[in-house]
PDB file of N, CA, C and O in Angstrom:
ATOM      1  N   MET A   1      31.778  -2.503 -29.951  1.00  0.00           N
ATOM      2  CA  MET A   1      30.865  -1.953 -28.863  1.00  0.00           C
ATOM      3  C   MET A   1      29.746  -1.628 -28.613  1.00  0.00           C
ATOM      4  O   MET A   1      29.754  -0.446 -28.956  1.00  0.00           O
ATOM      5  N   ARG A   2      28.752  -1.845 -28.244  1.00  0.00           N
ATOM      6  CA  ARG A   2      27.377  -2.499 -28.237  1.00  0.00           C
ATOM      7  C   ARG A   2      26.215  -0.914 -28.396  1.00  0.00           C
ATOM      8  O   ARG A   2      25.084  -1.045 -28.865  1.00  0.00           O
ATOM      9  N   ALA A   3      26.284  -0.733 -28.334  1.00  0.00           N
ATOM     10  CA  ALA A   3      24.782   0.716 -28.213  1.00  0.00           C
ATOM     11  C   ALA A   3      24.047   0.237 -26.901  1.00  0.00           C
ATOM     12  O   ALA A   3      24.373  -0.800 -26.325  1.00  0.00           O
ATOM     13  N   HIS A   4      23.239   0.895 -26.559  1.00  0.00           N
ATOM     14  CA  HIS A   4      22.697   0.296 -25.991  1.00  0.00           C
ATOM     15  C   HIS A   4      20.897   1.017 -25.901  1.00  0.00           C
ATOM     16  O   HIS A   4      20.646   2.085 -25.344  1.00  0.00           O
ATOM     17  N   THR A   5      19.851   0.131 -26.583  1.00  0.00           N
ATOM     18  CA  THR A   5      18.705   0.605 -27.059  1.00  0.00           C
ATOM     19  C   THR A   5      17.220   0.597 -26.108  1.00  0.00           C
ATOM     20  O   THR A   5      17.012  -0.534 -25.670  1.00  0.00           O
ATOM     21  N   HIS A   6      16.623   1.165 -25.880  1.00  0.00           N
ATOM     22  CA  HIS A   6      15.160   0.643 -25.191  1.00  0.00           C
ATOM     23  C   HIS A   6      14.397   0.463 -26.038  1.00  0.00           C
ATOM     24  O   HIS A   6      14.088   1.177 -26.992  1.00  0.00           O
ATOM     25  N   THR A   7      13.766  -1.322 -25.468  1.00  0.00           N
ATOM     26  CA  THR A   7      12.922  -1.543 -26.304  1.00  0.00           C
ATOM     27  C   THR A   7      11.821  -2.117 -25.672  1.00  0.00           C
ATOM     28  O   THR A   7      11.980  -2.877 -24.716  1.00  0.00           O
ATOM     29  N   THR A   8      10.235  -1.705 -26.300  1.00  0.00           N
ATOM     30  CA  THR A   8       8.836  -1.280 -25.476  1.00  0.00           C
ATOM     31  C   THR A   8       8.891  -2.891 -24.438  1.00  0.00           C
ATOM     32  O   THR A   8       8.420  -2.747 -23.309  1.00  0.00           O
ATOM     33  N   THR A   9       9.490  -4.508 -24.825  1.00  0.00           N
ATOM     34  CA  THR A   9       9.317  -5.471 -23.960  1.00  0.00           C
ATOM     35  C   THR A   9      10.460  -5.786 -23.825  1.00  0.00           C
ATOM     36  O   THR A   9      11.175  -6.190 -24.742  1.00  0.00           O
ATOM     37  N   PRO A  10      10.870  -5.617 -22.403  1.00  0.00           N
ATOM     38  CA  PRO A  10      11.934  -5.831 -21.602  1.00  0.00           C
ATOM     39  C   PRO A  10      12.806  -7.532 -21.977  1.00  0.00           C
ATOM     40  O   PRO A  10      12.227  -8.198 -22.836  1.00  0.00           O
ATOM     41  N   GLU A  11      13.473  -7.855 -21.661  1.00  0.00           N
ATOM     42  CA  GLU A  11      13.643  -9.448 -22.134  1.00  0.00           C
ATOM     43  C   GLU A  11      14.251  -9.716 -21.091  1.00  0.00           C
ATOM     44  O   GLU A  11      15.030  -9.226 -20.273  1.00  0.00           O
ATOM     45  N   GLU A  12      13.342 -11.202 -21.478  1.00  0.00           N
ATOM     46  CA  GLU A  12      13.462 -12.376 -20.246  1.00  0.00           C
ATOM     47  C   GLU A  12      14.176 -12.651 -19.266  1.00  0.00           C
ATOM     48  O   GLU A  12      14.193 -13.868 -19.447  1.00  0.00           O
ATOM     49  N   GLY A  13      15.138 -12.417 -17.845  1.00  0.00           N
ATOM     50  CA  GLY A  13      16.253 -12.606 -17.789  1.00  0.00           C
ATOM     51  C   GLY A  13      16.903 -12.437 -17.646  1.00  0.00           C
ATOM     52  O   GLY A  13      17.641 -13.174 -16.992  1.00  0.00           O
ATOM     53  N   ARG A  14      17.384 -10.878 -18.301  1.00  0.00           N
ATOM     54  CA  ARG A  14      18.034  -9.682 -17.867  1.00  0.00           C
ATOM     55  C   ARG A  14      17.586  -8.580 -16.766  1.00  0.00           C
ATOM     56  O   ARG A  14      16.489  -8.391 -16.240  1.00  0.00           O
ATOM     57  N   GLY A  15      18.785  -7.944 -16.614  1.00  0.00           N
ATOM     58  CA  GLY A  15      18.648  -7.268 -15.643  1.00  0.00           C
ATOM     59  C   GLY A  15      18.311  -7.655 -13.972  1.00  0.00           C
ATOM     60  O   GLY A  15      17.469  -8.467 -13.588  1.00  0.00           O
ATOM     61  N   LEU A  16      19.393  -6.672 -12.960  1.00  0.00           N
ATOM     62  CA  LEU A  16      18.737  -6.691 -11.621  1.00  0.00           C
ATOM     63  C   LEU A  16      18.197  -7.783 -11.096  1.00  0.00           C
ATOM     64  O   LEU A  16      18.447  -8.857 -10.548  1.00  0.00           O
ATOM     65  N   GLN A  17      16.784  -6.605 -11.742  1.00  0.00           N
ATOM     66  CA  GLN A  17      15.516  -7.602 -10.309  1.00  0.00           C
ATOM     67  C   GLN A  17      14.848  -8.318 -10.632  1.00  0.00           C
ATOM     68  O   GLN A  17      15.039  -8.837 -11.731  1.00  0.00           O
ATOM     69  N   PRO A  18      13.973  -8.616 -10.000  1.00  0.00           N
ATOM     70  CA  PRO A  18      14.109  -9.690  -9.858  1.00  0.00           C
ATOM     71  C   PRO A  18      12.358  -9.555 -10.577  1.00  0.00           C
ATOM     72  O   PRO A  18      11.704  -8.514 -10.644  1.00  0.00           O
ATOM     73  N   PRO A  19      11.825 -11.252 -11.153  1.00  0.00           N
ATOM     74  CA  PRO A  19      10.503 -10.388 -11.683  1.00  0.00           C
ATOM     75  C   PRO A  19       9.038  -9.809 -11.771  1.00  0.00           C
ATOM     76  O   PRO A  19       8.358  -9.229 -12.618  1.00  0.00           O
ATOM     77  N   SER A  20       8.804 -10.509  -9.734  1.00  0.00           N
ATOM     78  CA  SER A  20       8.179 -10.098  -9.363  1.00  0.00           C
ATOM     79  C   SER A  20       8.259  -8.191  -8.824  1.00  0.00           C
ATOM     80  O   SER A  20       7.481  -7.809  -7.950  1.00  0.00           O
ATOM     81  N   HIS A  21       8.867  -7.589  -9.217  1.00  0.00           N
ATOM     82  CA  HIS A  21       9.360  -6.444  -8.703  1.00  0.00           C
ATOM     83  C   HIS A  21       8.789  -5.738  -8.654  1.00  0.00           C
ATOM     84  O   HIS A  21       8.118  -5.851  -9.680  1.00  0.00           O
ATOM     85  N   GLY A  22       8.210  -4.284  -7.754  1.00  0.00           N
ATOM     86  CA  GLY A  22       7.207  -3.566  -8.026  1.00  0.00           C
ATOM     87  C   GLY A  22       6.017  -4.412  -8.012  1.00  0.00           C
ATOM     88  O   GLY A  22       5.243  -4.422  -8.969  1.00  0.00           O
ATOM     89  N   GLN A  23       5.794  -5.300  -6.709  1.00  0.00           N
ATOM     90  CA  GLN A  23       4.648  -6.363  -6.743  1.00  0.00           C
ATOM     91  C   GLN A  23       5.333  -6.132  -5.637  1.00  0.00           C
ATOM     92  O   GLN A  23       6.534  -6.069  -5.373  1.00  0.00           O
ATOM     93  N   PRO A  24       3.371  -5.902  -4.443  1.00  0.00           N
ATOM     94  CA  PRO A  24       3.498  -6.648  -2.981  1.00  0.00           C
ATOM     95  C   PRO A  24       3.723  -7.568  -2.925  1.00  0.00           C
ATOM     96  O   PRO A  24       3.197  -8.366  -3.701  1.00  0.00           O
ATOM     97  N   SER A  25       4.767  -8.034  -1.832  1.00  0.00           N
ATOM     98  CA  SER A  25       4.025  -9.644  -1.284  1.00  0.00           C
ATOM     99  C   SER A  25       2.597  -9.299  -0.657  1.00  0.00           C
ATOM    100  O   SER A  25       1.778  -8.381  -0.699  1.00  0.00           O
ATOM    101  N   PRO A  26       2.748 -10.484  -0.081  1.00  0.00           N
ATOM    102  CA  PRO A  26       1.878 -11.153   0.344  1.00  0.00           C
ATOM    103  C   PRO A  26       1.515 -10.620   1.607  1.00  0.00           C
ATOM    104  O   PRO A  26       0.631  -9.791   1.825  1.00  0.00           O
ATOM    105  N   ALA A  27       2.337 -11.213   2.487  1.00  0.00           N
ATOM    106  CA  ALA A  27       2.879 -10.752   4.315  1.00  0.00           C
ATOM    107  C   ALA A  27       2.576  -8.229   3.702  1.00  0.00           C
ATOM    108  O   ALA A  27       1.923  -7.230   4.004  1.00  0.00           O
ATOM    109  N   LEU A  28       3.361  -8.590   3.031  1.00  0.00           N
ATOM    110  CA  LEU A  28       3.051  -6.725   2.530  1.00  0.00           C
ATOM    111  C   LEU A  28       1.563  -5.484   2.243  1.00  0.00           C
ATOM    112  O   LEU A  28       1.275  -4.288   2.215  1.00  0.00           O
ATOM    113  N   LEU A  29       0.802  -7.378   2.023  1.00  0.00           N
ATOM    114  CA  LEU A  29      -0.398  -6.618   1.452  1.00  0.00           C
ATOM    115  C   LEU A  29      -1.621  -7.421   3.335  1.00  0.00           C
ATOM    116  O   LEU A  29      -2.687  -7.117   3.870  1.00  0.00           O
ATOM    117  N   SER A  30      -0.960  -8.044   3.480  1.00  0.00           N
ATOM    118  CA  SER A  30      -1.351  -7.721   4.890  1.00  0.00           C
ATOM    119  C   SER A  30      -0.894  -7.007   5.962  1.00  0.00           C
ATOM    120  O   SER A  30      -1.874  -7.287   6.653  1.00  0.00           O
ATOM    121  N   ARG A  31      -0.504  -6.602   6.391  1.00  0.00           N
ATOM    122  CA  ARG A  31       0.208  -5.911   7.107  1.00  0.00           C
ATOM    123  C   ARG A  31      -0.960  -4.792   6.940  1.00  0.00           C
ATOM    124  O   ARG A  31      -1.659  -4.419   7.882  1.00  0.00           O
ATOM    125  N   ALA A  32      -1.063  -4.347   5.714  1.00  0.00           N
ATOM    126  CA  ALA A  32      -1.280  -3.021   5.333  1.00  0.00           C
ATOM    127  C   ALA A  32      -3.377  -3.044   5.341  1.00  0.00           C
ATOM    128  O   ALA A  32      -4.164  -2.098   5.312  1.00  0.00           O
ATOM    129  N   ASP A  33      -3.652  -4.693   5.396  1.00  0.00           N
ATOM    130  CA  ASP A  33      -5.062  -4.267   5.704  1.00  0.00           C
ATOM    131  C   ASP A  33      -5.086  -4.651   6.551  1.00  0.00           C
ATOM    132  O   ASP A  33      -6.301  -4.689   6.746  1.00  0.00           O
ATOM    133  N   GLN A  34      -4.595  -5.092   7.480  1.00  0.00           N
ATOM    134  CA  GLN A  34      -4.332  -4.913   9.267  1.00  0.00           C
ATOM    135  C   GLN A  34      -4.655  -3.626  10.253  1.00  0.00           C
ATOM    136  O   GLN A  34      -5.510  -3.469  11.124  1.00  0.00           O
ATOM    137  N   GLY A  35      -3.188  -2.432   9.540  1.00  0.00           N
ATOM    138  CA  GLY A  35      -3.824  -1.806   9.739  1.00  0.00           C
ATOM    139  C   GLY A  35      -4.646  -0.290   9.311  1.00  0.00           C
ATOM    140  O   GLY A  35      -4.960   0.651  10.040  1.00  0.00           O
ATOM    141  N   TYR A  36      -4.887  -0.537   7.489  1.00  0.00           N
ATOM    142  CA  TYR A  36      -6.112   0.002   7.691  1.00  0.00           C
ATOM    143  C   TYR A  36      -7.696  -0.108   8.332  1.00  0.00           C
ATOM    144  O   TYR A  36      -8.574   0.667   8.712  1.00  0.00           O
ATOM    145  N   ALA A  37      -7.421  -1.983   8.165  1.00  0.00           N
ATOM    146  CA  ALA A  37      -8.818  -1.882   9.485  1.00  0.00           C
ATOM    147  C   ALA A  37      -8.878  -1.225  10.665  1.00  0.00           C
ATOM    148  O   ALA A  37      -9.879  -0.555  10.922  1.00  0.00           O
ATOM    149  N   ARG A  38      -7.811  -1.317  11.568  1.00  0.00           N
ATOM    150  CA  ARG A  38      -7.593  -0.474  12.443  1.00  0.00           C
ATOM    151  C   ARG A  38      -7.981   0.453  12.331  1.00  0.00           C
ATOM    152  O   ARG A  38      -9.089   0.758  12.774  1.00  0.00           O
ATOM    153  N   PHE A  39      -6.823   1.660  11.370  1.00  0.00           N
ATOM    154  CA  PHE A  39      -7.674   2.283  11.399  1.00  0.00           C
ATOM    155  C   PHE A  39      -9.091   2.892  10.937  1.00  0.00           C
ATOM    156  O   PHE A  39      -9.386   3.910  11.563  1.00  0.00           O
ATOM    157  N   LEU A  40      -9.832   2.569  10.174  1.00  0.00           N
ATOM    158  CA  LEU A  40     -11.443   2.895   9.907  1.00  0.00           C
ATOM    159  C   LEU A  40     -12.029   2.105  11.196  1.00  0.00           C
ATOM    160  O   LEU A  40     -13.219   2.336  11.408  1.00  0.00           O
ATOM    161  N   ARG A  41     -11.199   0.941  12.363  1.00  0.00           N
ATOM    162  CA  ARG A  41     -12.089   1.251  13.859  1.00  0.00           C
ATOM    163  C   ARG A  41     -11.839   2.678  15.222  1.00  0.00           C
ATOM    164  O   ARG A  41     -12.419   3.121  16.214  1.00  0.00           O
ATOM    165  N   ARG A  42     -10.118   3.012  14.103  1.00  0.00           N
ATOM    166  CA  ARG A  42     -10.707   4.409  15.151  1.00  0.00           C
ATOM    167  C   ARG A  42     -11.112   5.383  14.451  1.00  0.00           C
ATOM    168  O   ARG A  42     -11.265   6.510  14.923  1.00  0.00           O
ATOM    169  N   HIS A  43     -11.284   5.150  13.529  1.00  0.00           N
ATOM    170  CA  HIS A  43     -12.509   7.006  12.816  1.00  0.00           C
ATOM    171  C   HIS A  43     -13.224   6.500  13.199  1.00  0.00           C
ATOM    172  O   HIS A  43     -13.238   6.830  14.385  1.00  0.00           O
ATOM    173  N   SER A  44     -14.628   5.196  12.875  1.00  0.00           N
ATOM    174  CA  SER A  44     -16.478   5.276  13.282  1.00  0.00           C
ATOM    175  C   SER A  44     -15.648   5.089  15.108  1.00  0.00           C
ATOM    176  O   SER A  44     -16.606   5.635  15.655  1.00  0.00           O
ATOM    177  N   THR A  45     -15.011   4.870  15.909  1.00  0.00           N
ATOM    178  CA  THR A  45     -15.252   5.322  17.447  1.00  0.00           C
ATOM    179  C   THR A  45     -15.241   6.668  17.491  1.00  0.00           C
ATOM    180  O   THR A  45     -16.305   6.971  18.030  1.00  0.00           O
ATOM    181  N   ASP A  46     -14.585   7.745  17.205  1.00  0.00           N
ATOM    182  CA  ASP A  46     -14.171   9.577  16.573  1.00  0.00           C
ATOM    183  C   ASP A  46     -15.460   9.160  16.187  1.00  0.00           C
ATOM    184  O   ASP A  46     -16.165   8.681  17.075  1.00  0.00           O
ATOM    185  N   GLN A  47     -16.102   9.278  14.572  1.00  0.00           N
ATOM    186  CA  GLN A  47     -17.466   9.645  14.298  1.00  0.00           C
ATOM    187  C   GLN A  47     -18.165   9.024  15.673  1.00  0.00           C
ATOM    188  O   GLN A  47     -18.604  10.069  16.153  1.00  0.00           O
ATOM    189  N   ASN A  48     -18.576   7.886  16.686  1.00  0.00           N
ATOM    190  CA  ASN A  48     -19.294   7.664  17.268  1.00  0.00           C
ATOM    191  C   ASN A  48     -19.705   8.218  18.553  1.00  0.00           C
ATOM    192  O   ASN A  48     -20.652   8.130  19.333  1.00  0.00           O
ATOM    193  N   ALA A  49     -17.976   9.158  18.380  1.00  0.00           N
ATOM    194  CA  ALA A  49     -18.119   9.878  19.559  1.00  0.00           C
ATOM    195  C   ALA A  49     -18.744  11.219  19.811  1.00  0.00           C
ATOM    196  O   ALA A  49     -19.321  11.841  20.703  1.00  0.00           O
ATOM    197  N   GLN A  50     -18.344  11.343  18.592  1.00  0.00           N
ATOM    198  CA  GLN A  50     -18.805  13.004  18.271  1.00  0.00           C
ATOM    199  C   GLN A  50     -20.645  12.906  17.903  1.00  0.00           C
ATOM    200  O   GLN A  50     -21.277  13.777  18.501  1.00  0.00           O
ATOM    201  N   ASP A  51     -21.223  12.271  17.302  1.00  0.00           N
ATOM    202  CA  ASP A  51     -22.203  11.624  17.356  1.00  0.00           C
ATOM    203  C   ASP A  51     -23.117  12.401  18.410  1.00  0.00           C
ATOM    204  O   ASP A  51     -23.979  13.279  18.428  1.00  0.00           O
ATOM    205  N   GLU A  52     -22.184  11.278  19.567  1.00  0.00           N
ATOM    206  CA  GLU A  52     -23.129  11.474  20.770  1.00  0.00           C
ATOM    207  C   GLU A  52     -23.044  12.686  21.478  1.00  0.00           C
ATOM    208  O   GLU A  52     -23.944  13.330  22.016  1.00  0.00           O
ATOM    209  N   THR A  53     -21.567  12.955  21.388  1.00  0.00           N
ATOM    210  CA  THR A  53     -21.966  14.476  22.094  1.00  0.00           C
ATOM    211  C   THR A  53     -22.465  16.037  21.501  1.00  0.00           C
ATOM    212  O   THR A  53     -22.728  17.107  22.050  1.00  0.00           O
ATOM    213  N   GLY A  54     -22.437  15.481  19.878  1.00  0.00           N
ATOM    214  CA  GLY A  54     -22.170  16.966  19.053  1.00  0.00           C
ATOM    215  C   GLY A  54     -20.759  17.942  18.866  1.00  0.00           C
ATOM    216  O   GLY A  54     -20.537  18.899  18.125  1.00  0.00           O
ATOM    217  N   GLN A  55     -19.876  17.204  19.946  1.00  0.00           N
ATOM    218  CA  GLN A  55     -18.840  17.801  19.390  1.00  0.00           C
ATOM    219  C   GLN A  55     -18.054  16.690  18.770  1.00  0.00           C
ATOM    220  O   GLN A  55     -18.386  15.506  18.716  1.00  0.00           O
ATOM    221  N   GLU A  56     -16.278  17.594  18.021  1.00  0.00           N
ATOM    222  CA  GLU A  56     -15.936  16.980  18.145  1.00  0.00           C
ATOM    223  C   GLU A  56     -15.393  16.542  18.156  1.00  0.00           C
ATOM    224  O   GLU A  56     -14.826  17.316  18.926  1.00  0.00           O
ATOM    225  N   HIS A  57     -13.899  14.893  17.912  1.00  0.00           N
ATOM    226  CA  HIS A  57     -13.044  14.852  19.255  1.00  0.00           C
ATOM    227  C   HIS A  57     -11.715  14.159  18.690  1.00  0.00           C
ATOM    228  O   HIS A  57     -11.405  13.127  18.094  1.00  0.00           O
ATOM    229  N   HIS A  58     -11.100  15.312  19.215  1.00  0.00           N
ATOM    230  CA  HIS A  58      -9.201  14.945  18.844  1.00  0.00           C
ATOM    231  C   HIS A  58      -8.999  15.027  20.144  1.00  0.00           C
ATOM    232  O   HIS A  58      -9.298  15.555  21.215  1.00  0.00           O
ATOM    233  N   ARG A  59      -7.869  13.684  19.127  1.00  0.00           N
ATOM    234  CA  ARG A  59      -7.164  12.741  20.107  1.00  0.00           C
ATOM    235  C   ARG A  59      -5.426  13.361  19.811  1.00  0.00           C
ATOM    236  O   ARG A  59      -4.480  12.862  20.421  1.00  0.00           O
TER     237      ARG A  59
END
């Protein structure tokens, strides 16, 4: 019987996870960028409304 030992460098080709595990896909990054841009647009619109009225604007 073989004892499992922890190594500092994983062996190539072993394990169940693909080599790109833990790295976001380009599609996921694209959706995240779009969501962040939408957030920034909403935030800047809220700031402009607050500046013009002098009051906070909540949604």
